[in-house]
TIKERO-81273 format. One record per residue (C-alpha): residue in one letter; x, y negated, z negated; residue number from 1. Coordinates in steps of 0.001 Angstrom, whole numbers, always signed. Layout:
REM TIKERO-81273
  aa        u        v        w    i
   a        X        Y        Z  NUM
...
This chain:
REM TIKERO-81273
  aa        u        v        w    i
   m  +117674  -109607  -161186    1
   e  +118235  -112407  -158349    2
   s  +118078  -115863  -159485    3
   y  +118017  -117989  -156661    4
   g  +119911  -120648  -157271    5
   l  +117450  -121776  -160111    6
   d  +118192  -123847  -162905    7
   p  +117837  -122549  -166508    8
   h  +114053  -124157  -166694    9
   g  +113128  -122670  -163613   10
   l  +114621  -119378  -164135   11
   a  +112221  -119178  -167674   12
   l  +109173  -120020  -165141   13
   l  +110267  -116804  -162838   14
   e  +110594  -114801  -166146   15
   a  +107713  -115432  -167149   16
   y  +106340  -114722  -163987   17
   r  +107532  -110958  -163850   18
   a  +106178  -110659  -167384   19
   l  +102963  -112033  -165958   20
   r  +102528  -110009  -162259   21
   p  +100941  -106752  -163951   22
   c   +98125  -109013  -165407   23
   l   +97949  -110792  -161567   24
   e   +97132  -107880  -160238   25
   r   +94644  -106531  -162477   26
   l   +93469  -109938  -162050   27
   e   +93078  -109954  -158090   28
   p   +90980  -107297  -157245   29
   a   +88108  -108223  -160316   30
   v   +88162  -111642  -158187   31
   v   +87856  -110077  -155183   32
   s   +85132  -107711  -156219   33
   k   +83132  -110608  -158023   34
   v   +83159  -113077  -154792   35
   r   +82410  -110234  -152314   36
   a   +79061  -108763  -154822   37
   d   +78167  -112338  -154747   38
   i   +78445  -113072  -151163   39
   a   +76516  -109861  -150809   40
   d   +73901  -110252  -153327   41
   k   +73121  -113952  -151752   42
   g   +73056  -112638  -147738   43
   l   +75294  -114677  -146776   44
   m   +77823  -113978  -144037   45
   v   +81779  -114401  -143526   46
   t   +84265  -113151  -141687   47
   a   +86637  -111860  -144138   48
   v   +87686  -112635  -148054   49
   d   +91416  -111919  -148422   50
   s   +93418  -112516  -151161   51
   r   +97660  -112479  -152192   52
   i   +99562  -112879  -155145   53
   k  +102378  -115273  -154785   54
   k  +106019  -113364  -154025   55
   e  +108562  -114219  -156358   56
   s  +110914  -115505  -153808   57
   s  +107804  -117957  -152394   58
   l  +107315  -119113  -156031   59
   a  +111440  -119220  -156478   60
   g  +111156  -121894  -153735   61
   k  +108615  -123731  -155164   62
   l  +110426  -124022  -158364   63
   s  +113722  -124944  -156947   64
   l  +112257  -128075  -155207   65
   k  +109661  -129319  -158181   66
   g  +110316  -126881  -161204   67
   g  +110329  -129851  -163385   68
   k  +106751  -130653  -162849   69
   y  +105883  -127230  -164578   70
   g  +105901  -126832  -168337   71
   e  +105114  -123428  -167629   72
   v  +104443  -121221  -164890   73
   t   +99952  -120914  -165743   74
   d  +100882  -124250  -164568   75
   v  +101113  -123381  -160857   76
   t   +97674  -122606  -159538   77
   d   +98427  -120790  -156964   78
   l   +99964  -117467  -158646   79
   l   +96743  -115976  -156726   80
   g   +95213  -117193  -153884   81
   v   +91658  -115739  -152354   82
   r   +90453  -116917  -148754   83
   v   +86771  -117053  -147925   84
   i   +86526  -117419  -144030   85
   t   +83062  -118435  -142821   86
   f   +81414  -118174  -139542   87
   y   +79829  -121477  -139438   88
   s   +81001  -125131  -141122   89
   d   +77724  -125434  -143342   90
   d   +78240  -122375  -144670   91
   v   +81509  -123519  -146468   92
   d   +79236  -125417  -148891   93
   k   +77118  -122330  -149708   94
   i   +80354  -120490  -150112   95
   a   +81437  -123480  -152574   96
   s   +78206  -123173  -154369   97
   m   +78307  -120032  -155312   98
   v   +82550  -120529  -156375   99
   e   +81293  -123127  -158538  100
   n   +78713  -120705  -160894  101
   l   +80947  -118228  -160824  102
   f   +84570  -119245  -161940  103
   d   +85504  -122639  -163967  104
   i   +86358  -124951  -161489  105
   d   +89555  -127309  -162518  106
   r   +88071  -130453  -160768  107
   e   +91131  -132630  -160788  108
   n   +93551  -129974  -159219  109
   s   +90799  -128911  -156786  110
   v   +90963  -130567  -153156  111
   d   +88278  -130959  -150385  112
   k   +90524  -131433  -147253  113
   r   +87454  -132205  -145127  114
   k   +87233  -135751  -146670  115
   m   +91290  -136635  -146201  116
   h   +91057  -137430  -142742  117
   e   +91228  -140650  -140942  118
   l   +89094  -141128  -138290  119
   d   +91153  -141089  -135558  120
   s   +93098  -138023  -136741  121
   f   +92815  -134366  -136806  122
   g   +93830  -131558  -138905  123
   y   +93211  -128599  -140972  124
   n   +90378  -128833  -143010  125
   s   +89381  -126171  -145933  126
   l   +88162  -126652  -149314  127
   h   +90490  -125399  -152086  128
   y   +88916  -125170  -155278  129
   v   +91836  -124104  -158376  130
   c   +89559  -121861  -160651  131
   r   +89961  -119883  -164407  132
   a   +87587  -116565  -164893  133
   p   +87287  -116322  -168594  134
   g   +86632  -112942  -170081  135
   l   +87025  -111086  -166729  136
   v   +90397  -109517  -167028  137
   p   +91687  -109188  -170665  138
   g   +94953  -111450  -171337  139
   a   +93933  -113629  -167548  140
   d   +92051  -116045  -169480  141
   d   +94756  -118592  -168656  142
   i   +96065  -117859  -164976  143
   r   +94732  -120356  -162628  144
   f   +93816  -119175  -159180  145
   e   +93225  -120956  -155723  146
   v   +89800  -119804  -153816  147
   q   +90441  -121340  -150697  148
   i   +87270  -121590  -148385  149
   r   +87300  -122564  -144666  150
   t   +85449  -121390  -141074  151
   a   +87646  -118579  -138668  152
   l   +87937  -121460  -136492  153
   q   +89751  -124181  -139642  154
   h   +91451  -120353  -140027  155
   v   +93013  -120234  -136479  156
   w   +94032  -123557  -136752  157
   a   +96040  -123365  -140069  158
   t   +97654  -120328  -138330  159
   l   +98691  -121676  -135401  160
   y  +100007  -124814  -137101  161
   h  +101873  -122913  -139989  162
   d  +103203  -120407  -137321  163
   t  +104756  -123294  -134932  164
   g  +105466  -125848  -137638  165
   y  +105412  -125518  -141294  166
   k  +107429  -122414  -141270  167
   s  +109706  -123121  -138688  168
   g  +111737  -125296  -141163  169
   i  +112407  -128055  -137846  170
   e  +110346  -130969  -137102  171
   i  +108060  -130820  -133994  172
   p  +108463  -133129  -131059  173
   r  +106333  -135778  -130926  174
   e  +104630  -134769  -127989  175
   y  +103996  -130775  -129083  176
   l  +102806  -132394  -132223  177
   r  +100264  -134302  -130225  178
   d   +99291  -131520  -128511  179
   m   +98233  -129722  -131621  180
   n   +96570  -132767  -132935  181
   r   +94515  -131967  -129739  182
   l   +93665  -128936  -130120  183
   a   +92790  -129344  -133821  184
   g   +90045  -132033  -132611  185
   m   +88621  -128905  -130076  186
   l   +88445  -126700  -132502  187
   e   +87178  -129273  -135270  188
   l   +84272  -130061  -132393  189
   v   +83467  -126626  -131928  190
   d   +83033  -126017  -135532  191
   e   +80446  -128484  -135138  192
   q   +78962  -127161  -131876  193
   f   +78194  -123593  -133006  194
   c   +76723  -124639  -136362  195
   r   +74814  -127115  -134350  196
   i   +73334  -124445  -131770  197
   r   +72404  -122305  -135140  198
   t   +71098  -124881  -137153  199
   g   +68879  -125316  -132960  200
   i   +68128  -122264  -132920  201
   t   +66982  -121288  -136576  202
   d   +64657  -124751  -135802  203
   y   +62864  -123078  -132272  204
   r   +62343  -119806  -134559  205
   r   +60352  -121579  -137365  206
   r   +58669  -123392  -134456  207
   v   +57719  -120315  -132910  208
   e   +56632  -118943  -136229  209
   t   +54252  -121719  -136362  210
   l   +52789  -121772  -133387  211
   v   +52182  -117678  -133237  212
   a   +50667  -118070  -136527  213
   d   +48391  -121445  -135407  214
   g   +47266  -119048  -132022  215
   r   +49316  -121668  -130297  216
   l   +50205  -118828  -127791  217
   d   +50714  -120886  -124657  218
   e   +53340  -123606  -125881  219
   v   +55371  -120598  -126567  220
   a   +58054  -119479  -123844  221
   l   +58199  -115837  -123355  222
   d   +61390  -114056  -123939  223
   g   +63240  -111728  -125887  224
   d   +62958  -113590  -129326  225
   t   +59172  -114290  -129212  226
   y   +58079  -111826  -127695  227
   r   +59359  -109702  -130427  228
   r   +57477  -111684  -132788  229
   y   +54603  -111562  -130675  230
   l   +55187  -107098  -130895  231
   l   +54858  -107981  -135032  232
   l   +51230  -108960  -133717  233
   r   +50481  -105334  -133283  234
   p   +48483  -106566  -130407  235
   f   +48069  -103142  -128352  236
   d   +47072  -101719  -131886  237
   r   +43485  -101560  -131315  238
   l   +43459  -100394  -127626  239
   n   +45923   -98004  -128476  240
   r   +43580   -96778  -131443  241
   r   +40844   -96559  -129053  242
   i   +42591   -94668  -126928  243
   a   +44285   -91963  -129067  244
   a   +39991   -91297  -130776  245
   l   +39103   -89906  -127311  246
   n   +41359   -86633  -127900  247
   q   +41710   -87213  -132186  248
   a   +45649   -87724  -131068  249
   e   +48207   -89094  -133584  250
   i   +50029   -92344  -132158  251
   q   +53741   -91984  -131753  252
   e   +55857   -95256  -132226  253
   g   +57606   -95573  -128913  254
   p   +59503   -98740  -127286  255
   l   +57812  -101598  -126372  256
   i   +60976  -104315  -125389  257
   q   +61470  -102634  -122230  258
   f   +58439  -104288  -120754  259
   l   +60405  -107295  -120981  260
   p   +61710  -107759  -117445  261
   l   +58568  -106057  -116024  262
   l   +56139  -109197  -117875  263
   r   +58204  -111403  -116417  264
   a   +58853  -109537  -113264  265
   m   +54500  -110088  -113446  266
   g   +54275  -113815  -113752  267
   m   +54218  -114073  -117327  268
   e   +55764  -117285  -118897  269
   t   +53960  -117996  -122230  270
   l   +52838  -115903  -125074  271
   g   +49606  -117285  -123893  272
   d   +49763  -115614  -119968  273
   l   +50486  -111550  -122275  274
   d   +47772  -112466  -124591  275
   r   +45096  -113144  -121985  276
   m   +46082  -110581  -119891  277
   v   +45230  -107902  -123293  278
   r   +41908  -109842  -123598  279
   e   +40999  -109887  -119916  280
   r   +41877  -106479  -118923  281
   w   +41557  -104636  -121956  282
   e   +38373  -102488  -120364  283
   d   +40193  -102078  -117451  284
   a   +42987  -100105  -118823  285
   y   +41050   -98272  -121129  286
   q   +38750   -96558  -118375  287
   l   +42295   -95758  -117042  288
   a   +43337   -94052  -119984  289
   v   +40337   -92154  -120487  290
   y   +41039   -91064  -116653  291
   q   +44109   -90030  -117452  292
   l   +43374   -88089  -120902  293
   g   +39993   -86833  -120550  294
   v   +41342   -83821  -118770  295
   t   +43789   -82957  -121096  296
   d   +44278   -82253  -124341  297
   l   +47140   -84015  -125570  298
   d   +46998   -84475  -129610  299
   i   +50421   -87120  -129074  300
   i   +49955   -90185  -127524  301
   s   +52753   -93268  -127063  302
   s   +52050   -96935  -128870  303
   s   +53150   -97423  -125324  304
   v   +50548   -96345  -123739  305
   a   +48183   -99194  -124038  306
   l   +50706  -101376  -122889  307
   q   +51355  -100081  -119622  308
   n   +47885   -99378  -118691  309
   l   +47030  -103102  -119201  310
   c   +49978  -104262  -116824  311
   f   +48591  -100836  -114284  312
   a   +45248  -102786  -114369  313
   y   +46765  -106592  -114161  314
   i   +48767  -105532  -110884  315
   l   +46170  -104226  -109363  316
   r   +43575  -106927  -109943  317
   q   +45619  -109354  -108925  318
   g   +45832  -107049  -105758  319
   g   +49818  -105632  -105968  320
   g   +48575  -102130  -105195  321
   r   +50573   -99875  -104248  322
   a   +53787  -101416  -103787  323
   g   +52988  -103643  -106856  324
   l   +53159  -100227  -108891  325
   r   +56027   -98982  -107487  326
   r   +58221  -101798  -108287  327
   m   +56306  -101245  -112003  328
   f   +57807   -97865  -112118  329
   d   +61598   -98992  -110366  330
   t   +61717  -102202  -113512  331
   l   +60565   -99578  -116202  332
   n   +62298   -96144  -114917  333
   g   +64587   -96779  -113016  334
   p   +64540   -96833  -108546  335
   s   +63605   -93094  -107463  336
   d   +61564   -91344  -105064  337
   s   +59205   -89711  -107923  338
   n   +57818   -93418  -108536  339
   d   +55804   -93472  -105353  340
   i   +54080   -89897  -106293  341
   l   +52766   -91956  -109631  342
   a   +51959   -94897  -108133  343
   d   +49583   -92775  -105498  344
   m   +48438   -91664  -108069  345
   i   +47369   -93975  -109978  346
   c   +46227   -95829  -107242  347
   k   +43472   -93271  -106504  348
   q   +42861   -93418  -110577  349
   a   +42024   -97040  -109723  350
   e   +39727   -96562  -106406  351
   t   +38179   -93757  -108227  352
   l   +36938   -96390  -111127  353
   k   +36635   -99256  -108665  354
   i   +39298  -101205  -110008  355
   i   +40531  -101866  -106865  356
């Protein structure tokens, strides 16, 4: 077998590694499976969980440089490496807490590189835990392995740094090193901003939930997120049930999110505007539905029928007339000549009911 020019001690360690390799190959999938299962159980989002067993040639290189520091091969702490890559920097600490509960941590050899930078420097950040997993795999209790936890952007930096610097074997000219440090600073700033934005959005959603629950709808801007939360209140159900009772019809769930562009075009700016339309145009919408369904024997109606008729009534009461209804149908269904026919039909019904 290849000796790699090692001294007798280094060669003995390499032979011990070769004997230990089958155990490492059993330990690797067991550790990865345990990490992935706990991530899923806790509902955490990560971009990747990778692993590798140290290559023989890589270990030989390490032993040739500093083999004297290792009494036995299990003193090498990264024979097995697992990497967890998160989307956000604050998730690194969540994964770290999880790893601390899953494995025995060798605190003396673990490193938090996030805390090692000077104020005027940028660089490679990640959390490195050296772990053991007693009882996980027979014969592997004394094997230490490394778990690295970093963000996706930290991973980008590490990959660039290794590919352009460390692995090249040559010293990087100062001008390029400065550019790499600038890039590291940019990535670090982007990491922080993504985390800040996510925290802000989470806080905003919590505030919206509180405002909606308290009925302070005029303080909630109408947008895709708030509209979905409003729909969770089932604001159109009572009118739908009243309409369905005309023919003892079944109500089938229909899409309501498609009405959002229409509601905005109608001038709705807050959930309060929408809620007022429901309350103020309730009877008009019901009378229009009575006219439409009274001469049919439909036994299934869409859950969008209430909102659709509320929009009809609102547009007509606001003086939008046939043109306003035409724009409504164009928004919901796309431009079509048939939309003129539909608009005319609703206008005639509204005239009969004295809604316009």
